[in-house]
Residue frames as a rotation matrix with the C-alpha (Angstrom) as fourth column:
ASP 1
-0.568 0.699 0.434 28.20
0.767 0.260 0.586 -17.97
0.297 0.666 -0.684 -29.40
GLU 2
-0.949 0.225 -0.221 26.19
-0.119 -0.905 -0.408 -14.73
-0.292 -0.361 0.886 -29.51
SER 3
-0.594 0.801 -0.079 22.90
0.187 0.233 0.954 -16.38
0.783 0.552 -0.288 -30.46
GLY 4
-0.839 0.380 -0.390 19.85
0.400 -0.056 -0.915 -15.30
-0.369 -0.923 -0.105 -28.48
HIS 5
-0.161 0.871 0.464 16.45
0.829 -0.136 0.543 -13.71
0.536 0.472 -0.700 -28.54
SER 6
-0.911 -0.043 -0.410 15.13
0.279 -0.796 -0.538 -10.30
-0.303 -0.604 0.737 -27.62
VAL 7
-0.016 0.955 0.297 11.65
0.984 -0.037 0.172 -8.82
0.175 0.295 -0.939 -27.51
GLY 8
-0.864 -0.288 -0.413 10.95
0.371 -0.919 -0.134 -5.10
-0.341 -0.269 0.901 -27.97
LEU 9
0.279 0.960 0.009 8.17
0.817 -0.232 -0.528 -2.61
-0.505 0.154 -0.849 -28.57
TYR 10
-0.886 -0.449 -0.114 8.06
0.359 -0.821 0.444 0.27
-0.293 0.353 0.889 -30.99
SER 11
0.133 0.943 -0.305 5.43
0.472 -0.331 -0.817 2.81
-0.871 -0.036 -0.489 -31.95
ASP 12
-0.465 -0.122 0.877 4.64
0.865 -0.270 0.422 4.15
0.185 0.955 0.231 -35.40
GLN 13
-0.303 0.296 -0.906 4.10
0.550 -0.722 -0.420 7.85
-0.779 -0.625 0.056 -34.55
HIS 14
-0.520 0.207 0.829 2.01
0.691 -0.469 0.550 10.34
0.502 0.859 0.101 -36.51
SER 15
-0.053 0.472 0.880 0.94
-0.155 -0.874 0.460 13.72
0.987 -0.112 0.119 -35.13
GLY 16
-0.561 -0.284 0.778 1.87
-0.756 -0.209 -0.621 12.64
0.339 -0.936 -0.097 -31.62
LEU 17
0.300 0.719 0.627 -0.63
-0.846 0.504 -0.173 9.77
-0.441 -0.478 0.760 -31.52
PRO 18
-0.687 -0.595 0.418 0.39
-0.360 0.778 0.515 6.15
-0.631 0.203 -0.748 -32.07
ARG 19
0.019 0.663 -0.748 -1.13
-0.991 0.110 0.072 4.58
0.129 0.740 0.660 -35.19
ASN 20
0.719 0.134 -0.682 0.24
-0.146 0.988 0.040 1.09
0.680 0.071 0.730 -34.59
MET 21
0.234 -0.673 0.701 2.20
-0.938 0.034 0.345 -0.56
-0.257 -0.739 -0.623 -31.86
CYS 22
0.595 -0.091 -0.799 4.25
-0.419 0.813 -0.405 -3.57
0.686 0.576 0.445 -32.86
VAL 23
0.630 -0.458 0.627 5.90
-0.464 0.426 0.777 -6.27
-0.623 -0.780 0.056 -30.82
LEU 24
0.463 -0.561 -0.686 9.15
-0.748 0.167 -0.642 -7.38
0.474 0.811 -0.342 -32.40
PHE 25
0.844 -0.345 0.410 10.93
0.032 0.796 0.604 -10.65
-0.535 -0.497 0.683 -31.92
ILE 26
0.575 -0.719 -0.391 14.61
-0.797 -0.384 -0.467 -10.29
0.185 0.580 -0.793 -32.79
ASP 27
0.918 -0.394 0.056 16.86
0.381 0.910 0.162 -13.26
-0.115 -0.128 0.985 -33.43
ILE 28
0.543 -0.830 -0.130 20.51
-0.813 -0.558 0.166 -12.53
-0.210 0.016 -0.978 -32.79
ILE 29
0.920 -0.237 0.314 22.60
0.297 0.941 -0.162 -14.96
-0.257 0.242 0.936 -34.77
PHE 30
0.144 -0.978 0.150 26.39
0.970 0.170 0.172 -14.60
-0.194 0.121 0.974 -34.66
GLY 31
-0.552 -0.453 -0.700 26.24
0.477 -0.860 0.180 -10.81
-0.684 -0.234 0.691 -34.26
SER 32
-0.943 0.299 0.148 23.77
-0.027 -0.510 0.860 -10.08
0.332 0.807 0.489 -37.09
PHE 33
-0.649 0.760 0.026 20.22
-0.237 -0.170 -0.956 -8.96
-0.723 -0.627 0.291 -36.38
VAL 34
-0.829 0.559 -0.006 17.17
0.185 0.284 0.941 -10.48
0.528 0.779 -0.339 -38.02
SER 35
-0.809 0.586 0.050 13.84
-0.292 -0.326 -0.899 -9.05
-0.511 -0.742 0.435 -36.97
ARG 36
-0.739 0.674 -0.012 10.31
0.304 0.349 0.886 -10.17
0.602 0.651 -0.463 -37.63
GLU 37
-0.577 0.620 0.531 7.03
-0.765 -0.638 -0.087 -8.67
0.285 -0.457 0.843 -36.54
ILE 38
-0.948 0.295 -0.121 4.92
0.319 0.885 -0.339 -10.91
0.007 -0.360 -0.933 -34.33
LYS 39
-0.036 0.988 -0.152 1.88
0.995 0.022 -0.095 -8.79
-0.090 -0.155 -0.984 -33.58
SER 40
-0.819 -0.094 0.566 0.62
0.227 -0.959 0.169 -5.40
0.527 0.267 0.807 -34.58
LEU 41
-0.397 0.671 -0.626 -1.63
0.853 0.018 -0.522 -3.69
-0.339 -0.741 -0.580 -32.04
SER 42
-0.030 0.476 0.879 -4.21
0.643 -0.664 0.382 -1.10
0.766 0.576 -0.286 -33.08
PRO 43
-0.700 -0.243 0.671 -4.55
-0.225 -0.817 -0.531 2.14
0.678 -0.523 0.517 -31.10
SER 44
0.327 0.901 0.284 -7.73
-0.651 -0.004 0.759 0.77
0.685 -0.433 0.585 -29.50
ALA 45
0.634 -0.147 -0.759 -5.58
0.434 0.880 0.192 -1.86
0.640 -0.451 0.622 -27.78
LEU 46
-0.482 -0.855 0.192 -3.33
0.344 -0.386 -0.856 0.76
0.806 -0.346 0.481 -26.16
PRO 47
-0.248 0.391 -0.886 -4.05
0.964 0.011 -0.265 1.91
-0.093 -0.920 -0.379 -22.58
VAL 48
0.447 0.444 0.777 -5.92
0.431 -0.868 0.248 5.18
0.784 0.224 -0.579 -22.00
LEU 49
-0.319 -0.669 -0.671 -3.61
0.945 -0.175 -0.275 7.51
0.067 -0.722 0.689 -20.06
PHE 50
0.701 0.531 -0.476 -3.88
0.596 -0.803 -0.018 11.12
-0.392 -0.271 -0.879 -18.88
LYS 51
0.025 -0.627 0.778 -2.35
0.750 -0.503 -0.430 13.95
0.661 0.594 0.458 -20.92
ARG 52
-0.564 -0.088 0.821 -3.58
-0.369 -0.863 -0.345 16.39
0.739 -0.498 0.454 -18.25
GLU 53
-0.693 0.229 -0.684 -4.58
0.632 0.649 -0.423 15.30
0.347 -0.726 -0.594 -14.74
LEU 54
0.497 0.866 0.061 -7.49
0.613 -0.400 0.682 16.59
0.614 -0.301 -0.729 -12.66
GLN 55
-0.651 -0.647 0.396 -6.69
0.188 -0.643 -0.742 19.69
0.735 -0.409 0.541 -10.56
ASN 56
-0.513 0.442 -0.736 -8.04
0.828 0.028 -0.560 20.63
-0.227 -0.897 -0.380 -7.13
VAL 57
-0.381 0.508 0.773 -10.94
0.334 -0.703 0.627 23.11
0.862 0.497 0.098 -7.23
GLU 58
-0.797 0.255 -0.548 -12.36
0.478 -0.290 -0.829 25.54
-0.371 -0.922 0.109 -4.68
ALA 59
-0.595 0.674 0.438 -15.97
0.289 -0.329 0.899 26.67
0.750 0.661 0.001 -5.14
GLU 60
-0.850 0.369 0.377 -18.76
-0.527 -0.616 -0.585 28.53
0.017 -0.696 0.718 -3.37
GLU 61
-0.620 0.720 0.311 -22.09
0.329 0.599 -0.730 27.17
-0.712 -0.350 -0.609 -2.11
ASP 62
0.381 0.924 -0.032 -24.89
0.185 -0.110 -0.977 27.05
-0.906 0.366 -0.213 -4.73
SER 63
0.119 -0.399 -0.909 -22.37
-0.889 -0.450 0.082 27.47
-0.442 0.799 -0.409 -7.58
THR 64
0.996 0.092 -0.011 -21.24
-0.085 0.857 -0.508 24.88
-0.037 0.507 0.861 -10.16
ALA 65
0.168 -0.977 0.131 -17.79
-0.575 0.011 0.818 23.31
-0.801 -0.213 -0.560 -9.91
ALA 66
0.891 0.036 -0.453 -16.02
-0.423 0.430 -0.797 21.85
0.166 0.902 0.398 -12.95
LEU 67
0.165 -0.841 0.514 -13.37
-0.357 0.435 0.827 19.13
-0.919 -0.320 -0.228 -12.75
SER 68
0.925 0.166 -0.342 -11.69
-0.371 0.195 -0.908 18.41
-0.084 0.967 0.242 -16.08
CYS 69
0.012 -0.931 0.364 -8.83
-0.229 0.352 0.908 16.38
-0.973 -0.094 -0.209 -17.50
GLU 70
0.421 0.049 -0.906 -7.52
-0.905 -0.035 -0.423 15.21
-0.053 0.998 0.030 -20.86
VAL 71
0.446 -0.196 0.873 -6.98
-0.106 0.957 0.269 11.59
-0.889 -0.212 0.406 -21.92
THR 72
-0.538 -0.823 -0.182 -4.81
-0.327 0.005 0.945 10.12
-0.777 0.568 -0.272 -24.69
LYS 73
-0.842 0.310 0.441 -7.69
0.537 0.550 0.639 8.63
-0.045 0.776 -0.630 -26.72
PRO 74
-0.783 0.622 0.008 -10.48
-0.609 -0.769 0.193 10.82
0.126 0.146 0.981 -28.05
ASP 75
0.096 0.988 -0.120 -13.94
-0.862 0.143 0.486 9.67
0.497 0.057 0.866 -26.92
ALA 76
-0.650 -0.344 -0.678 -12.51
0.039 0.875 -0.482 6.99
0.759 -0.340 -0.556 -24.60
PRO 77
0.475 0.877 -0.075 -15.11
0.109 0.027 0.994 5.97
0.873 -0.480 -0.083 -21.99
VAL 78
-0.755 -0.633 0.173 -14.44
-0.092 -0.159 -0.983 7.13
0.650 -0.758 0.062 -18.43
THR 79
0.309 0.804 -0.508 -16.23
0.657 0.206 0.725 6.71
0.687 -0.558 -0.465 -15.11
TRP 80
-0.292 -0.303 0.907 -16.45
-0.360 -0.844 -0.397 9.22
0.886 -0.443 0.137 -12.27
ARG 81
0.143 0.308 -0.940 -16.47
0.769 0.564 0.302 8.63
0.623 -0.766 -0.156 -8.50
LYS 82
0.223 -0.131 0.966 -16.79
-0.634 -0.772 0.041 10.69
0.741 -0.621 -0.255 -5.36
GLY 83
-0.038 -0.344 0.938 -14.76
-0.889 0.440 0.125 8.74
-0.456 -0.829 -0.323 -2.84
SER 84
-0.883 -0.258 0.393 -15.71
-0.113 0.928 0.356 5.13
-0.456 0.269 -0.848 -3.59
VAL 85
0.000 0.985 0.173 -19.23
0.285 0.166 -0.944 5.94
-0.959 0.049 -0.281 -4.89
GLY 86
-0.678 -0.193 0.709 -19.81
0.716 0.041 0.697 5.84
-0.164 0.980 0.111 -8.66
LEU 87
-0.413 0.509 -0.755 -21.45
-0.153 -0.856 -0.493 8.92
-0.898 -0.088 0.432 -10.16
HIS 88
-0.379 0.392 0.839 -24.02
0.895 0.387 0.223 9.06
-0.237 0.835 -0.497 -12.96
SER 89
-0.907 0.082 0.413 -25.34
0.140 -0.867 0.478 11.89
0.397 0.492 0.775 -15.08
SER 90
-0.092 0.876 -0.473 -28.22
0.995 0.103 -0.003 13.63
0.046 -0.471 -0.881 -13.24
ASP 91
0.777 0.383 0.499 -29.52
0.343 -0.923 0.173 17.05
0.527 0.037 -0.849 -12.23
LYS 92
0.868 -0.480 -0.126 -26.66
-0.026 -0.298 0.954 17.13
-0.495 -0.825 -0.271 -9.71
TYR 93
-0.112 -0.980 0.165 -23.84
0.018 0.164 0.986 15.80
-0.994 0.114 -0.001 -11.94
GLY 94
0.876 0.261 -0.406 -23.18
-0.379 -0.149 -0.914 16.71
-0.299 0.954 -0.032 -15.57
MET 95
0.075 -0.858 0.509 -20.67
0.209 0.512 0.833 14.65
-0.975 0.044 0.218 -17.53
LYS 96
0.837 0.146 -0.527 -19.24
-0.418 -0.451 -0.789 16.06
-0.353 0.880 -0.317 -20.75
GLN 97
0.017 -0.874 0.485 -16.76
0.355 0.459 0.815 14.73
-0.935 0.158 0.318 -23.23
LYS 98
0.922 0.138 -0.362 -15.45
-0.270 -0.441 -0.856 16.45
-0.278 0.887 -0.369 -26.34
GLY 99
0.465 -0.780 -0.419 -12.68
-0.421 0.222 -0.879 14.53
0.779 0.586 -0.225 -28.05
SER 100
-0.127 -0.625 -0.770 -10.02
0.488 0.636 -0.598 13.81
0.864 -0.451 0.224 -25.46
ARG 101
-0.830 -0.109 0.548 -11.29
-0.343 -0.674 -0.655 16.38
0.441 -0.731 0.521 -22.91
VAL 102
-0.140 0.782 -0.607 -13.59
0.614 0.550 0.567 15.04
0.777 -0.293 -0.557 -20.18
GLU 103
-0.763 -0.046 0.645 -15.40
-0.326 -0.834 -0.445 17.10
0.559 -0.549 0.621 -17.57
LEU 104
-0.304 0.677 -0.671 -17.52
0.884 0.463 0.066 16.57
0.355 -0.573 -0.739 -14.46
LEU 105
-0.547 0.248 0.800 -19.87
-0.253 -0.959 0.125 19.41
0.798 -0.134 0.587 -13.50
ILE 106
-0.543 0.376 -0.751 -21.25
0.820 0.430 -0.377 19.46
0.182 -0.821 -0.542 -9.97
HIS 107
-0.344 0.527 0.777 -24.30
0.150 -0.786 0.599 21.73
0.927 0.323 0.191 -9.77
LYS 108
0.496 0.654 0.571 -25.83
-0.372 -0.435 0.820 23.61
0.785 -0.620 0.027 -6.79
LEU 109
-0.337 -0.808 -0.482 -22.93
0.132 0.467 -0.874 22.89
0.932 -0.359 -0.051 -4.47
LYS 110
0.804 0.499 0.323 -23.60
-0.319 -0.096 0.943 22.02
0.501 -0.861 0.081 -0.85
LEU 111
0.270 -0.718 0.641 -21.27
-0.948 -0.080 0.309 21.26
-0.171 -0.691 -0.702 2.07
GLU 112
0.421 -0.043 0.906 -21.53
-0.210 0.967 0.143 17.49
-0.883 -0.250 0.398 1.46
ASP 113
0.996 -0.063 0.064 -20.20
0.075 0.199 -0.977 17.91
0.049 0.978 0.203 -2.11
ALA 114
0.367 -0.923 0.117 -16.71
-0.925 -0.376 -0.064 18.73
0.103 -0.085 -0.991 -0.82
GLY 115
0.558 -0.238 0.795 -14.33
-0.229 0.877 0.423 15.77
-0.797 -0.418 0.435 -1.10
ASP 116
-0.536 -0.843 -0.043 -12.22
-0.396 0.205 0.895 13.68
-0.746 0.497 -0.444 -3.44
TYR 117
0.687 0.706 -0.173 -13.35
-0.435 0.209 -0.876 12.99
-0.582 0.676 0.451 -7.02
THR 118
-0.386 -0.820 0.421 -11.78
-0.148 0.506 0.850 10.49
-0.910 0.266 -0.317 -9.42
CYS 119
0.513 0.380 -0.770 -11.85
-0.838 0.026 -0.546 10.06
-0.187 0.925 0.331 -13.19
ASP 120
-0.104 -0.472 0.875 -11.15
-0.260 0.862 0.434 6.42
-0.960 -0.183 -0.213 -14.16
THR 121
-0.053 0.008 -0.999 -10.22
-0.994 -0.097 0.052 5.34
-0.096 0.995 0.013 -17.70
GLY 122
0.958 0.287 -0.023 -10.08
-0.288 0.957 -0.041 1.66
0.010 0.046 0.999 -16.80
ASP 123
0.474 -0.868 -0.146 -6.29
0.545 0.420 -0.726 1.83
0.691 0.265 0.673 -17.25
ARG 124
-0.715 -0.697 -0.052 -5.44
0.523 -0.485 -0.701 4.82
0.463 -0.529 0.711 -15.04
GLN 125
0.442 0.820 -0.362 -7.07
0.876 -0.310 0.369 7.09
0.191 -0.481 -0.856 -12.47
SER 126
-0.652 -0.526 0.546 -6.73
0.338 -0.847 -0.412 10.80
0.679 -0.084 0.730 -11.76
SER 127
0.207 0.716 -0.667 -8.09
0.951 0.013 0.310 12.37
0.231 -0.698 -0.678 -8.56
ALA 128
-0.657 -0.319 0.683 -8.64
0.150 -0.943 -0.296 15.88
0.738 -0.092 0.668 -7.24
THR 129
-0.531 0.434 -0.727 -10.26
0.823 0.061 -0.565 17.49
-0.201 -0.899 -0.390 -4.23
LEU 130
-0.024 0.619 0.785 -13.25
0.371 -0.723 0.582 19.82
0.928 0.306 -0.212 -4.33
LYS 131
-0.714 -0.292 -0.637 -12.73
0.698 -0.223 -0.681 22.27
0.056 -0.930 0.363 -1.47
ARG 132
0.402 0.912 -0.087 -15.32
0.914 -0.394 0.093 24.54
0.050 -0.117 -0.992 0.00
GLY 133
-0.538 -0.416 0.733 -15.02
0.359 -0.900 -0.247 28.25
0.763 0.131 0.634 -0.45
ASN 134
-0.808 0.402 0.430 -18.03
-0.587 -0.497 -0.639 29.49
-0.043 -0.769 0.638 1.53
PHE 135
-0.600 0.591 -0.540 -20.20
0.118 0.733 0.670 26.36
0.791 0.338 -0.509 1.54
GLY 136
0.421 0.907 0.028 -22.79
0.126 -0.089 0.988 27.81
0.898 -0.413 -0.152 3.89
VAL 137
0.046 -0.472 -0.880 -20.20
0.978 0.202 -0.058 28.52
0.205 -0.858 0.471 6.56
GLU 138
0.368 0.068 0.927 -20.64
0.003 -0.997 0.072 31.78
0.930 -0.024 -0.367 8.41
LEU 139
-0.290 -0.575 -0.765 -18.34
0.825 0.255 -0.504 32.51
0.485 -0.778 0.400 11.31
ARG 140
0.425 0.432 0.795 -19.79
-0.106 -0.849 0.518 34.72
0.899 -0.304 -0.315 14.06
LEU 141
-0.610 -0.666 -0.428 -17.84
0.447 0.157 -0.881 35.58
0.654 -0.729 0.202 17.12
PRO 142
0.368 0.755 -0.543 -19.70
0.899 -0.140 0.414 36.38
0.237 -0.640 -0.731 20.34
PRO 143
0.516 -0.158 0.842 -19.54
-0.054 -0.987 -0.152 40.03
0.855 0.033 -0.518 21.42
ARG 144
-0.278 -0.709 -0.648 -16.99
0.748 0.263 -0.609 40.89
0.602 -0.654 0.458 24.13
């Protein structure tokens, strides 16, 4: 007896973006396949992933550093963190989003701005390190 059940997923693709995601329940009865759709999921129900991850950046003191990435859903909400601390739009931090591209701007860089930054979609996270170029560091050797 080859009777049984199987569950599968398929995506209705258009221009590289899923329009609908369907869960199929397939009855296998004596070698013939009968399928029926159980649930159709809209794109808003799909997870927000990264098309392009954050990249490490090196910047100079008093300059502006930009960390950017691209997500799979245009205008999907994201949150930003430095280490474990949540960031909010301010004079120090600018947060931009145009379609699926998101960007964190860190203005008037100081030594304490160096570190790990994370963009969080709620489904996935991407992290990068802001490294100091010349963040107020001047090396002077004593005369010999």
